[in-house]
N, C-alpha and C positions, 0 to 999 in steps of 0.2 A: 356656700351660695343659696341666695336665697333659692325658692324656689316659684320658677314664675310662670307660663306658658311657654307649656315644648314647640317648638320650630316646624319641627316634624312631628306624628308621631304614625307607627306600622303599626298591625294590632295582624298578629300571626292566632294558629291556632293550642301553638306549645310555647310563644313567645313576645312580648311586647319590648318595642323599641323607639323613645324616647331620645329624642337631642334638642339639646339644650342650649345655650350660644355657648354657655361652657363646657357643656359636656353631653355624653352622650351613654343612655339607659340601657341597657338589656335586663328585661326582666322573664325568669322562664315565668310560666301561671300557674298556679297551686294543684291544678288540676293534671297537668305534666312533671310536674314532684311526686304525685300521689299518686302514679302511674310507677313509673320509675319504682317505688318503693313494693308496693304494691307487685311489680313483677321481680325484687328484691327477698321476699313474704323469705318462701320455700330457702333465699343464701342467708342466713347472719353473715357469715365474715363479709362476704359480698357486702349487703343491708351495711352493715359499719365502718367498712375500707368507700363502698362507693359515697353512703349517706351522707355520709362526716363531706369526701371533697366537691360534691354537689352544695354544700351549705356552701360549702367557703368561697365558690367562686360564681355561683347564681344568693343574690343576683348581679353581674359586671358595672361598676358608673367607673367611664373611661374620660378624664381631663380632658379637653379637646389638645390645651397647645402642650400636649405630651402622644401625640397619632403628629410623627411622621408623615402619611399618609393613608391614604381610599380607597382602591381601583376595586374596580368589574371585572368581572372575565365576560365569558362567552355563557356560560352556565347563567347567567344573573348572584352568582357568589361573589362580596361584600366582603376583601380582603384590607380589615386595620391595620395600616405597621402604627407598634407603640413603639417609638423609642424604652428601652433598657427588658421590656416583654415580651410574651410573647405573642405573639399577632393572634384577631380574631378575626376570626372567617364567619361571614352569617348568609346562611341559604334564606334569600330572594326571588322572585319574583323579576322582571328582565323592569319590567315599567319599575316595577320600588327601591327593586336594585341601582339604575340611572339616577333618579330623584335621592334616593340617599347620598348621593355618594359627588353630587354638586351638592349638594347642600351645603356637604362635608366641607369640603373644599374653598364653600367661599367664608366656612366660619372657621377654620382652623387655622390660619394666618393672625387673623382678628383678634384669639384669640393666644396664640403667641407672643403680636404686639405688645398687647394688656398686661402678660405675663411675665415680660420681660420690663412693662411700665409699673410693673409694683416691687418686682426685685429690686431695680434702682432706685426705688422709694425708700424703701427697706433696710439700702445702705447709704444710701446719703439718711438718710436717722442715724445710723449705727453710727453714722461717719459724725455726722457730727455730736452726734453721745458724744464717742471719746474724747472729744477735741473739747468739745468744756470740763468732759474730770482732768484731763492735764494741761489746762486753764489754770485748773482750779488747785491744782497740783504747784505749776509752777509761782501761782498767785502769791499761795501757799510761802513759800520758800523765800519770798521778796520780803526786804525789809514795806508794809503797810505804811503813805506819806495819808491819804483819806481814802478814806473811804470811798468817797466820788473822785476822787482821780483813780480809784482801783475799777471799781467798776465803768467808766468811761474805756481802761483799754480793753475789760473782757470784753464789752459789749463791740472795737475798733474789732480786737484776734477774727470774734463772729463774725461782722460782718467779709472780712479777709477774707475770712476762708469761705462762706454759702459761699460768693467772686468767683473766689476762685475753682470749686463745684460750677459754677454756672458755667463762666469759660471754658471747665475741659468740655462740657458735656455737646457744650456750640463746636467743637472740635472739632 
């Protein structure tokens, strides 16, 4: 994903939320990370475990196509349901939470549609490549009459395969 300008940016004292067309980024500010590390200075065991855990989960970048839903509760917490992952809860003020949830709910369907189109395109390319390999195997087992005849047959088969794929999509 190329870095575009954020659709929405929310700055809080301990974290920053940036919403892009395809991605939600939640970054903990260094000052907050430093505060946690300082609090853990006297407990080396905690510093080793919690410090490593914090580095694994922060920053948090979530593709919008992976989000099942975004909702807000009465206190302003935004709950983001992520398919096959742990849900994310973001504490915000009510007004900020409403704006974030509205923007997420606008962008998520488009991100899911683009991801489906990307997957279908990849599958189509894969299928065409497999058919070309198969046609190559089939043509090598025949006695070649002439290179021009064999080439036109391969092109016809490829054209038929592409037409069948387009008809299947339209149906």
